[in-house]
PDB file of N, CA, C and O in Angstrom, chain B, residues numbered from 101:
ATOM      1  N   MET B 101     -41.182 -19.130  56.365  1.00  0.00           N
ATOM      2  CA  MET B 101     -41.146 -17.746  55.937  1.00  0.00           C
ATOM      3  C   MET B 101     -41.753 -17.663  54.542  1.00  0.00           C
ATOM      4  O   MET B 101     -41.304 -18.356  53.628  1.00  0.00           O
ATOM      5  N   LEU B 102     -42.754 -16.834  54.373  1.00  0.00           N
ATOM      6  CA  LEU B 102     -43.440 -16.730  53.105  1.00  0.00           C
ATOM      7  C   LEU B 102     -42.705 -15.873  52.094  1.00  0.00           C
ATOM      8  O   LEU B 102     -42.733 -16.157  50.897  1.00  0.00           O
ATOM      9  N   LYS B 103     -42.056 -14.840  52.563  1.00  0.00           N
ATOM     10  CA  LYS B 103     -41.389 -13.916  51.659  1.00  0.00           C
ATOM     11  C   LYS B 103     -39.892 -13.995  51.885  1.00  0.00           C
ATOM     12  O   LYS B 103     -39.409 -13.828  53.005  1.00  0.00           O
ATOM     13  N   LYS B 104     -39.178 -14.246  50.829  1.00  0.00           N
ATOM     14  CA  LYS B 104     -37.722 -14.269  50.918  1.00  0.00           C
ATOM     15  C   LYS B 104     -37.235 -12.824  50.896  1.00  0.00           C
ATOM     16  O   LYS B 104     -37.594 -12.059  50.001  1.00  0.00           O
ATOM     17  N   ASP B 105     -36.435 -12.458  51.858  1.00  0.00           N
ATOM     18  CA  ASP B 105     -35.935 -11.099  51.914  1.00  0.00           C
ATOM     19  C   ASP B 105     -34.495 -11.123  52.374  1.00  0.00           C
ATOM     20  O   ASP B 105     -34.010 -12.132  52.885  1.00  0.00           O
ATOM     21  N   ASN B 106     -33.837 -10.042  52.195  1.00  0.00           N
ATOM     22  CA  ASN B 106     -32.446  -9.883  52.581  1.00  0.00           C
ATOM     23  C   ASN B 106     -32.300 -10.096  54.084  1.00  0.00           C
ATOM     24  O   ASN B 106     -32.985  -9.447  54.874  1.00  0.00           O
ATOM     25  N   ILE B 107     -31.414 -11.000  54.480  1.00  0.00           N
ATOM     26  CA  ILE B 107     -31.234 -11.321  55.902  1.00  0.00           C
ATOM     27  C   ILE B 107     -30.803 -10.102  56.709  1.00  0.00           C
ATOM     28  O   ILE B 107     -31.155  -9.984  57.882  1.00  0.00           O
ATOM     29  N   PHE B 108     -30.050  -9.202  56.099  1.00  0.00           N
ATOM     30  CA  PHE B 108     -29.605  -8.000  56.806  1.00  0.00           C
ATOM     31  C   PHE B 108     -30.776  -7.060  57.074  1.00  0.00           C
ATOM     32  O   PHE B 108     -30.830  -6.397  58.110  1.00  0.00           O
ATOM     33  N   LYS B 109     -31.709  -7.010  56.133  1.00  0.00           N
ATOM     34  CA  LYS B 109     -32.914  -6.198  56.314  1.00  0.00           C
ATOM     35  C   LYS B 109     -33.762  -6.786  57.449  1.00  0.00           C
ATOM     36  O   LYS B 109     -34.282  -6.057  58.294  1.00  0.00           O
ATOM     37  N   ILE B 110     -33.887  -8.095  57.448  1.00  0.00           N
ATOM     38  CA  ILE B 110     -34.655  -8.767  58.497  1.00  0.00           C
ATOM     39  C   ILE B 110     -34.032  -8.503  59.861  1.00  0.00           C
ATOM     40  O   ILE B 110     -34.736  -8.195  60.823  1.00  0.00           O
ATOM     41  N   ARG B 111     -32.726  -8.624  59.940  1.00  0.00           N
ATOM     42  CA  ARG B 111     -32.034  -8.361  61.211  1.00  0.00           C
ATOM     43  C   ARG B 111     -32.208  -6.922  61.662  1.00  0.00           C
ATOM     44  O   ARG B 111     -32.368  -6.662  62.855  1.00  0.00           O
ATOM     45  N   ALA B 112     -32.180  -5.986  60.727  1.00  0.00           N
ATOM     46  CA  ALA B 112     -32.360  -4.577  61.074  1.00  0.00           C
ATOM     47  C   ALA B 112     -33.741  -4.347  61.689  1.00  0.00           C
ATOM     48  O   ALA B 112     -33.871  -3.658  62.701  1.00  0.00           O
ATOM     49  N   TYR B 113     -34.768  -4.925  61.071  1.00  0.00           N
ATOM     50  CA  TYR B 113     -36.124  -4.766  61.608  1.00  0.00           C
ATOM     51  C   TYR B 113     -36.242  -5.402  62.998  1.00  0.00           C
ATOM     52  O   TYR B 113     -36.887  -4.841  63.884  1.00  0.00           O
ATOM     53  N   ARG B 114     -35.635  -6.546  63.183  1.00  0.00           N
ATOM     54  CA  ARG B 114     -35.668  -7.195  64.493  1.00  0.00           C
ATOM     55  C   ARG B 114     -34.949  -6.350  65.541  1.00  0.00           C
ATOM     56  O   ARG B 114     -35.426  -6.211  66.667  1.00  0.00           O
ATOM     57  N   LYS B 115     -33.801  -5.789  65.169  1.00  0.00           N
ATOM     58  CA  LYS B 115     -33.034  -4.965  66.104  1.00  0.00           C
ATOM     59  C   LYS B 115     -33.837  -3.736  66.522  1.00  0.00           C
ATOM     60  O   LYS B 115     -33.888  -3.388  67.702  1.00  0.00           O
ATOM     61  N   VAL B 116     -34.456  -3.091  65.559  1.00  0.00           N
ATOM     62  CA  VAL B 116     -35.258  -1.904  65.862  1.00  0.00           C
ATOM     63  C   VAL B 116     -36.471  -2.281  66.701  1.00  0.00           C
ATOM     64  O   VAL B 116     -36.845  -1.549  67.617  1.00  0.00           O
ATOM     65  N   SER B 117     -37.078  -3.402  66.400  1.00  0.00           N
ATOM     66  CA  SER B 117     -38.225  -3.866  67.174  1.00  0.00           C
ATOM     67  C   SER B 117     -37.856  -4.059  68.643  1.00  0.00           C
ATOM     68  O   SER B 117     -38.582  -3.631  69.540  1.00  0.00           O
ATOM     69  N   ARG B 118     -36.720  -4.707  68.869  1.00  0.00           N
ATOM     70  CA  ARG B 118     -36.264  -4.899  70.259  1.00  0.00           C
ATOM     71  C   ARG B 118     -35.968  -3.552  70.923  1.00  0.00           C
ATOM     72  O   ARG B 118     -36.308  -3.340  72.086  1.00  0.00           O
ATOM     73  N   ALA B 119     -35.339  -2.655  70.183  1.00  0.00           N
ATOM     74  CA  ALA B 119     -35.000  -1.341  70.739  1.00  0.00           C
ATOM     75  C   ALA B 119     -36.263  -0.573  71.126  1.00  0.00           C
ATOM     76  O   ALA B 119     -36.287   0.108  72.152  1.00  0.00           O
ATOM     77  N   ILE B 120     -37.301  -0.679  70.316  1.00  0.00           N
ATOM     78  CA  ILE B 120     -38.556   0.022  70.611  1.00  0.00           C
ATOM     79  C   ILE B 120     -39.174  -0.510  71.896  1.00  0.00           C
ATOM     80  O   ILE B 120     -39.696   0.266  72.696  1.00  0.00           O
ATOM     81  N   THR B 121     -39.122  -1.810  72.103  1.00  0.00           N
ATOM     82  CA  THR B 121     -39.703  -2.370  73.325  1.00  0.00           C
ATOM     83  C   THR B 121     -38.953  -1.919  74.570  1.00  0.00           C
ATOM     84  O   THR B 121     -39.501  -1.960  75.672  1.00  0.00           O
ATOM     85  N   GLU B 122     -37.715  -1.492  74.407  1.00  0.00           N
ATOM     86  CA  GLU B 122     -36.904  -1.061  75.540  1.00  0.00           C
ATOM     87  C   GLU B 122     -36.883   0.456  75.740  1.00  0.00           C
ATOM     88  O   GLU B 122     -36.201   0.951  76.637  1.00  0.00           O
ATOM     89  N   LEU B 123     -37.619   1.190  74.918  1.00  0.00           N
ATOM     90  CA  LEU B 123     -37.639   2.648  75.043  1.00  0.00           C
ATOM     91  C   LEU B 123     -38.259   3.075  76.371  1.00  0.00           C
ATOM     92  O   LEU B 123     -39.143   2.404  76.904  1.00  0.00           O
ATOM     93  N   THR B 124     -37.788   4.181  76.885  1.00  0.00           N
ATOM     94  CA  THR B 124     -38.343   4.718  78.128  1.00  0.00           C
ATOM     95  C   THR B 124     -39.384   5.798  77.864  1.00  0.00           C
ATOM     96  O   THR B 124     -39.985   6.327  78.799  1.00  0.00           O
ATOM     97  N   GLU B 125     -39.594   6.120  76.609  1.00  0.00           N
ATOM     98  CA  GLU B 125     -40.626   7.091  76.244  1.00  0.00           C
ATOM     99  C   GLU B 125     -41.356   6.599  74.999  1.00  0.00           C
ATOM    100  O   GLU B 125     -40.816   5.786  74.249  1.00  0.00           O
ATOM    101  N   PRO B 126     -42.561   7.076  74.773  1.00  0.00           N
ATOM    102  CA  PRO B 126     -43.343   6.600  73.631  1.00  0.00           C
ATOM    103  C   PRO B 126     -42.685   6.931  72.291  1.00  0.00           C
ATOM    104  O   PRO B 126     -42.054   7.976  72.132  1.00  0.00           O
ATOM    105  N   VAL B 127     -42.845   6.032  71.349  1.00  0.00           N
ATOM    106  CA  VAL B 127     -42.321   6.259  70.002  1.00  0.00           C
ATOM    107  C   VAL B 127     -42.937   7.525  69.415  1.00  0.00           C
ATOM    108  O   VAL B 127     -42.258   8.283  68.721  1.00  0.00           O
ATOM    109  N   ALA B 128     -44.202   7.753  69.685  1.00  0.00           N
ATOM    110  CA  ALA B 128     -44.881   8.947  69.152  1.00  0.00           C
ATOM    111  C   ALA B 128     -44.181  10.224  69.588  1.00  0.00           C
ATOM    112  O   ALA B 128     -44.126  11.190  68.827  1.00  0.00           O
ATOM    113  N   ARG B 129     -43.647  10.241  70.795  1.00  0.00           N
ATOM    114  CA  ARG B 129     -42.928  11.431  71.254  1.00  0.00           C
ATOM    115  C   ARG B 129     -41.647  11.617  70.448  1.00  0.00           C
ATOM    116  O   ARG B 129     -41.300  12.739  70.080  1.00  0.00           O
ATOM    117  N   LEU B 130     -40.944  10.518  70.172  1.00  0.00           N
ATOM    118  CA  LEU B 130     -39.732  10.624  69.365  1.00  0.00           C
ATOM    119  C   LEU B 130     -40.060  11.157  67.972  1.00  0.00           C
ATOM    120  O   LEU B 130     -39.314  11.964  67.416  1.00  0.00           O
ATOM    121  N   VAL B 131     -41.169  10.705  67.421  1.00  0.00           N
ATOM    122  CA  VAL B 131     -41.577  11.187  66.102  1.00  0.00           C
ATOM    123  C   VAL B 131     -41.915  12.666  66.168  1.00  0.00           C
ATOM    124  O   VAL B 131     -41.430  13.451  65.353  1.00  0.00           O
ATOM    125  N   SER B 132     -42.737  13.051  67.124  1.00  0.00           N
ATOM    126  CA  SER B 132     -43.156  14.462  67.203  1.00  0.00           C
ATOM    127  C   SER B 132     -41.999  15.400  67.503  1.00  0.00           C
ATOM    128  O   SER B 132     -42.000  16.554  67.075  1.00  0.00           O
ATOM    129  N   ASP B 133     -41.007  14.902  68.244  1.00  0.00           N
ATOM    130  CA  ASP B 133     -39.825  15.719  68.547  1.00  0.00           C
ATOM    131  C   ASP B 133     -38.739  15.590  67.488  1.00  0.00           C
ATOM    132  O   ASP B 133     -37.639  16.116  67.652  1.00  0.00           O
ATOM    133  N   ASN B 134     -39.052  14.886  66.398  1.00  0.00           N
ATOM    134  CA  ASN B 134     -38.096  14.656  65.313  1.00  0.00           C
ATOM    135  C   ASN B 134     -36.810  13.999  65.822  1.00  0.00           C
ATOM    136  O   ASN B 134     -35.707  14.369  65.420  1.00  0.00           O
ATOM    137  N   ARG B 135     -36.978  13.013  66.718  1.00  0.00           N
ATOM    138  CA  ARG B 135     -35.828  12.295  67.283  1.00  0.00           C
ATOM    139  C   ARG B 135     -35.913  10.792  67.012  1.00  0.00           C
ATOM    140  O   ARG B 135     -35.298   9.988  67.713  1.00  0.00           O
ATOM    141  N   ILE B 136     -36.667  10.431  66.004  1.00  0.00           N
ATOM    142  CA  ILE B 136     -36.876   9.018  65.696  1.00  0.00           C
ATOM    143  C   ILE B 136     -35.566   8.319  65.353  1.00  0.00           C
ATOM    144  O   ILE B 136     -35.434   7.109  65.536  1.00  0.00           O
ATOM    145  N   ASN B 137     -34.607   9.079  64.858  1.00  0.00           N
ATOM    146  CA  ASN B 137     -33.307   8.495  64.516  1.00  0.00           C
ATOM    147  C   ASN B 137     -32.514   8.071  65.750  1.00  0.00           C
ATOM    148  O   ASN B 137     -31.454   7.459  65.619  1.00  0.00           O
ATOM    149  N   GLU B 138     -33.009   8.385  66.939  1.00  0.00           N
ATOM    150  CA  GLU B 138     -32.347   7.964  68.180  1.00  0.00           C
ATOM    151  C   GLU B 138     -32.581   6.485  68.492  1.00  0.00           C
ATOM    152  O   GLU B 138     -31.922   5.924  69.367  1.00  0.00           O
ATOM    153  N   ILE B 139     -33.508   5.860  67.785  1.00  0.00           N
ATOM    154  CA  ILE B 139     -33.749   4.434  67.998  1.00  0.00           C
ATOM    155  C   ILE B 139     -32.571   3.672  67.396  1.00  0.00           C
ATOM    156  O   ILE B 139     -32.296   3.801  66.203  1.00  0.00           O
ATOM    157  N   PRO B 140     -31.883   2.888  68.204  1.00  0.00           N
ATOM    158  CA  PRO B 140     -30.718   2.156  67.698  1.00  0.00           C
ATOM    159  C   PRO B 140     -31.063   1.257  66.514  1.00  0.00           C
ATOM    160  O   PRO B 140     -31.988   0.447  66.582  1.00  0.00           O
ATOM    161  N   GLY B 141     -30.313   1.412  65.440  1.00  0.00           N
ATOM    162  CA  GLY B 141     -30.496   0.588  64.261  1.00  0.00           C
ATOM    163  C   GLY B 141     -31.509   1.113  63.259  1.00  0.00           C
ATOM    164  O   GLY B 141     -31.652   0.551  62.173  1.00  0.00           O
ATOM    165  N   ALA B 142     -32.212   2.175  63.604  1.00  0.00           N
ATOM    166  CA  ALA B 142     -33.241   2.709  62.715  1.00  0.00           C
ATOM    167  C   ALA B 142     -32.601   3.571  61.636  1.00  0.00           C
ATOM    168  O   ALA B 142     -32.153   4.688  61.895  1.00  0.00           O
ATOM    169  N   GLY B 143     -32.568   3.035  60.433  1.00  0.00           N
ATOM    170  CA  GLY B 143     -32.059   3.782  59.292  1.00  0.00           C
ATOM    171  C   GLY B 143     -33.167   4.577  58.647  1.00  0.00           C
ATOM    172  O   GLY B 143     -34.273   4.676  59.179  1.00  0.00           O
ATOM    173  N   GLU B 144     -32.864   5.137  57.503  1.00  0.00           N
ATOM    174  CA  GLU B 144     -33.809   6.012  56.822  1.00  0.00           C
ATOM    175  C   GLU B 144     -35.122   5.314  56.468  1.00  0.00           C
ATOM    176  O   GLU B 144     -36.195   5.866  56.707  1.00  0.00           O
ATOM    177  N   ALA B 145     -35.050   4.119  55.908  1.00  0.00           N
ATOM    178  CA  ALA B 145     -36.273   3.417  55.491  1.00  0.00           C
ATOM    179  C   ALA B 145     -37.161   3.071  56.680  1.00  0.00           C
ATOM    180  O   ALA B 145     -38.379   3.241  56.625  1.00  0.00           O
ATOM    181  N   ILE B 146     -36.552   2.590  57.741  1.00  0.00           N
ATOM    182  CA  ILE B 146     -37.340   2.206  58.921  1.00  0.00           C
ATOM    183  C   ILE B 146     -37.914   3.436  59.615  1.00  0.00           C
ATOM    184  O   ILE B 146     -39.058   3.406  60.067  1.00  0.00           O
ATOM    185  N   THR B 147     -37.151   4.502  59.707  1.00  0.00           N
ATOM    186  CA  THR B 147     -37.684   5.708  60.362  1.00  0.00           C
ATOM    187  C   THR B 147     -38.855   6.286  59.572  1.00  0.00           C
ATOM    188  O   THR B 147     -39.799   6.812  60.161  1.00  0.00           O
ATOM    189  N   LYS B 148     -38.802   6.193  58.253  1.00  0.00           N
ATOM    190  CA  LYS B 148     -39.933   6.668  57.443  1.00  0.00           C
ATOM    191  C   LYS B 148     -41.177   5.832  57.721  1.00  0.00           C
ATOM    192  O   LYS B 148     -42.278   6.370  57.836  1.00  0.00           O
ATOM    193  N   LYS B 149     -41.002   4.527  57.828  1.00  0.00           N
ATOM    194  CA  LYS B 149     -42.145   3.645  58.085  1.00  0.00           C
ATOM    195  C   LYS B 149     -42.727   3.901  59.479  1.00  0.00           C
ATOM    196  O   LYS B 149     -43.946   3.956  59.644  1.00  0.00           O
ATOM    197  N   ILE B 150     -41.868   4.053  60.466  1.00  0.00           N
ATOM    198  CA  ILE B 150     -42.337   4.325  61.825  1.00  0.00           C
ATOM    199  C   ILE B 150     -43.087   5.646  61.861  1.00  0.00           C
ATOM    200  O   ILE B 150     -44.155   5.745  62.466  1.00  0.00           O
ATOM    201  N   THR B 151     -42.534   6.651  61.217  1.00  0.00           N
ATOM    202  CA  THR B 151     -43.165   7.976  61.192  1.00  0.00           C
ATOM    203  C   THR B 151     -44.525   7.903  60.510  1.00  0.00           C
ATOM    204  O   THR B 151     -45.491   8.489  60.999  1.00  0.00           O
ATOM    205  N   GLU B 152     -44.614   7.198  59.394  1.00  0.00           N
ATOM    206  CA  GLU B 152     -45.895   7.044  58.693  1.00  0.00           C
ATOM    207  C   GLU B 152     -46.915   6.352  59.592  1.00  0.00           C
ATOM    208  O   GLU B 152     -48.064   6.786  59.682  1.00  0.00           O
ATOM    209  N   LEU B 153     -46.499   5.289  60.249  1.00  0.00           N
ATOM    210  CA  LEU B 153     -47.408   4.541  61.108  1.00  0.00           C
ATOM    211  C   LEU B 153     -47.897   5.393  62.281  1.00  0.00           C
ATOM    212  O   LEU B 153     -49.083   5.379  62.614  1.00  0.00           O
ATOM    213  N   VAL B 154     -46.994   6.122  62.894  1.00  0.00           N
ATOM    214  CA  VAL B 154     -47.366   6.953  64.047  1.00  0.00           C
ATOM    215  C   VAL B 154     -48.254   8.122  63.632  1.00  0.00           C
ATOM    216  O   VAL B 154     -49.217   8.441  64.329  1.00  0.00           O
ATOM    217  N   THR B 155     -47.945   8.761  62.511  1.00  0.00           N
ATOM    218  CA  THR B 155     -48.691   9.962  62.129  1.00  0.00           C
ATOM    219  C   THR B 155     -50.008   9.686  61.422  1.00  0.00           C
ATOM    220  O   THR B 155     -50.925  10.504  61.479  1.00  0.00           O
ATOM    221  N   THR B 156     -50.111   8.517  60.744  1.00  0.00           N
ATOM    222  CA  THR B 156     -51.343   8.230  59.999  1.00  0.00           C
ATOM    223  C   THR B 156     -52.153   7.090  60.595  1.00  0.00           C
ATOM    224  O   THR B 156     -53.338   6.944  60.296  1.00  0.00           O
ATOM    225  N   GLY B 157     -51.518   6.282  61.437  1.00  0.00           N
ATOM    226  CA  GLY B 157     -52.216   5.138  62.005  1.00  0.00           C
ATOM    227  C   GLY B 157     -52.228   3.935  61.091  1.00  0.00           C
ATOM    228  O   GLY B 157     -52.843   2.917  61.410  1.00  0.00           O
ATOM    229  N   ARG B 158     -51.561   4.037  59.967  1.00  0.00           N
ATOM    230  CA  ARG B 158     -51.463   2.907  59.046  1.00  0.00           C
ATOM    231  C   ARG B 158     -50.113   2.936  58.348  1.00  0.00           C
ATOM    232  O   ARG B 158     -49.382   3.925  58.406  1.00  0.00           O
ATOM    233  N   LEU B 159     -49.799   1.832  57.689  1.00  0.00           N
ATOM    234  CA  LEU B 159     -48.515   1.712  57.013  1.00  0.00           C
ATOM    235  C   LEU B 159     -48.760   1.131  55.625  1.00  0.00           C
ATOM    236  O   LEU B 159     -49.162  -0.025  55.492  1.00  0.00           O
ATOM    237  N   GLU B 160     -48.521   1.922  54.612  1.00  0.00           N
ATOM    238  CA  GLU B 160     -48.768   1.500  53.230  1.00  0.00           C
ATOM    239  C   GLU B 160     -47.991   0.228  52.888  1.00  0.00           C
ATOM    240  O   GLU B 160     -48.510  -0.638  52.183  1.00  0.00           O
ATOM    241  N   TYR B 161     -46.764   0.105  53.372  1.00  0.00           N
ATOM    242  CA  TYR B 161     -45.944  -1.078  53.125  1.00  0.00           C
ATOM    243  C   TYR B 161     -46.642  -2.331  53.657  1.00  0.00           C
ATOM    244  O   TYR B 161     -46.662  -3.365  52.989  1.00  0.00           O
ATOM    245  N   TYR B 162     -47.208  -2.237  54.848  1.00  0.00           N
ATOM    246  CA  TYR B 162     -47.929  -3.358  55.439  1.00  0.00           C
ATOM    247  C   TYR B 162     -49.188  -3.684  54.636  1.00  0.00           C
ATOM    248  O   TYR B 162     -49.493  -4.853  54.401  1.00  0.00           O
ATOM    249  N   GLU B 163     -49.911  -2.655  54.219  1.00  0.00           N
ATOM    250  CA  GLU B 163     -51.124  -2.862  53.434  1.00  0.00           C
ATOM    251  C   GLU B 163     -50.784  -3.589  52.128  1.00  0.00           C
ATOM    252  O   GLU B 163     -51.533  -4.466  51.696  1.00  0.00           O
ATOM    253  N   LYS B 164     -49.671  -3.234  51.504  1.00  0.00           N
ATOM    254  CA  LYS B 164     -49.245  -3.888  50.268  1.00  0.00           C
ATOM    255  C   LYS B 164     -48.886  -5.352  50.535  1.00  0.00           C
ATOM    256  O   LYS B 164     -49.253  -6.234  49.760  1.00  0.00           O
ATOM    257  N   LEU B 165     -48.174  -5.605  51.626  1.00  0.00           N
ATOM    258  CA  LEU B 165     -47.817  -6.983  51.972  1.00  0.00           C
ATOM    259  C   LEU B 165     -49.049  -7.849  52.175  1.00  0.00           C
ATOM    260  O   LEU B 165     -49.074  -9.010  51.767  1.00  0.00           O
ATOM    261  N   LYS B 166     -50.070  -7.282  52.807  1.00  0.00           N
ATOM    262  CA  LYS B 166     -51.298  -8.046  53.045  1.00  0.00           C
ATOM    263  C   LYS B 166     -51.947  -8.491  51.750  1.00  0.00           C
ATOM    264  O   LYS B 166     -52.584  -9.543  51.714  1.00  0.00           O
ATOM    265  N   THR B 167     -51.802  -7.724  50.696  1.00  0.00           N
ATOM    266  CA  THR B 167     -52.405  -8.105  49.420  1.00  0.00           C
ATOM    267  C   THR B 167     -51.603  -9.191  48.713  1.00  0.00           C
ATOM    268  O   THR B 167     -52.135  -9.891  47.851  1.00  0.00           O
ATOM    269  N   GLU B 168     -50.334  -9.337  49.067  1.00  0.00           N
ATOM    270  CA  GLU B 168     -49.473 -10.336  48.429  1.00  0.00           C
ATOM    271  C   GLU B 168     -49.705 -11.746  48.966  1.00  0.00           C
ATOM    272  O   GLU B 168     -49.386 -12.725  48.291  1.00  0.00           O
ATOM    273  N   PHE B 169     -50.251 -11.856  50.161  1.00  0.00           N
ATOM    274  CA  PHE B 169     -50.405 -13.151  50.803  1.00  0.00           C
ATOM    275  C   PHE B 169     -51.839 -13.349  51.259  1.00  0.00           C
ATOM    276  O   PHE B 169     -52.455 -12.428  51.795  1.00  0.00           O
ATOM    277  N   PRO B 170     -52.378 -14.553  51.049  1.00  0.00           N
ATOM    278  CA  PRO B 170     -53.739 -14.823  51.518  1.00  0.00           C
ATOM    279  C   PRO B 170     -53.764 -14.865  53.048  1.00  0.00           C
ATOM    280  O   PRO B 170     -52.762 -15.162  53.698  1.00  0.00           O
ATOM    281  N   GLU B 171     -54.921 -14.563  53.591  1.00  0.00           N
ATOM    282  CA  GLU B 171     -55.069 -14.659  55.042  1.00  0.00           C
ATOM    283  C   GLU B 171     -54.870 -16.096  55.475  1.00  0.00           C
ATOM    284  O   GLU B 171     -55.169 -17.031  54.731  1.00  0.00           O
ATOM    285  N   ARG B 172     -54.360 -16.264  56.687  1.00  0.00           N
ATOM    286  CA  ARG B 172     -54.177 -17.616  57.227  1.00  0.00           C
ATOM    287  C   ARG B 172     -55.521 -18.270  57.418  1.00  0.00           C
ATOM    288  O   ARG B 172     -56.504 -17.617  57.771  1.00  0.00           O
ATOM    289  N   VAL B 173     -55.555 -19.537  57.188  1.00  0.00           N
ATOM    290  CA  VAL B 173     -56.784 -20.309  57.394  1.00  0.00           C
ATOM    291  C   VAL B 173     -56.791 -20.754  58.854  1.00  0.00           C
ATOM    292  O   VAL B 173     -55.835 -21.361  59.337  1.00  0.00           O
ATOM    293  N   ASP B 174     -57.874 -20.445  59.540  1.00  0.00           N
ATOM    294  CA  ASP B 174     -58.027 -20.855  60.936  1.00  0.00           C
ATOM    295  C   ASP B 174     -58.465 -22.315  60.937  1.00  0.00           C
ATOM    296  O   ASP B 174     -59.568 -22.623  60.485  1.00  0.00           O
ATOM    297  N   PRO B 175     -57.612 -23.233  61.444  1.00  0.00           N
ATOM    298  CA  PRO B 175     -57.951 -24.665  61.429  1.00  0.00           C
ATOM    299  C   PRO B 175     -59.260 -24.968  62.153  1.00  0.00           C
ATOM    300  O   PRO B 175     -59.936 -25.943  61.824  1.00  0.00           O
ATOM    301  N   ALA B 176     -59.618 -24.154  63.121  1.00  0.00           N
ATOM    302  CA  ALA B 176     -60.860 -24.386  63.863  1.00  0.00           C
ATOM    303  C   ALA B 176     -62.091 -24.117  63.000  1.00  0.00           C
ATOM    304  O   ALA B 176     -63.171 -24.650  63.257  1.00  0.00           O
ATOM    305  N   ARG B 177     -61.917 -23.299  61.989  1.00  0.00           N
ATOM    306  CA  ARG B 177     -63.045 -22.948  61.123  1.00  0.00           C
ATOM    307  C   ARG B 177     -63.057 -23.746  59.835  1.00  0.00           C
ATOM    308  O   ARG B 177     -64.022 -23.682  59.074  1.00  0.00           O
ATOM    309  N   ALA B 178     -62.013 -24.487  59.585  1.00  0.00           N
ATOM    310  CA  ALA B 178     -61.914 -25.240  58.326  1.00  0.00           C
ATOM    311  C   ALA B 178     -62.779 -26.488  58.350  1.00  0.00           C
ATOM    312  O   ALA B 178     -62.813 -27.235  57.372  1.00  0.00           O
TER     313      ALA B 178
END
């Protein structure tokens, strides 16, 4: 793990990730219907990130993380 983070935060993201894979309707519909909070485990911070990603097609938090870590080196190209 490259970034040390709060284990509870990590677990929350994992829980929401699993819940999203089990949804019976698209996440975009939940966002557009303002029902994103129906995703089990999705708190305020995660719902904001999901909404940003769905409505803009990008996530500023992810873009910032990418700048903190170098790209992986592909052993086949090294």
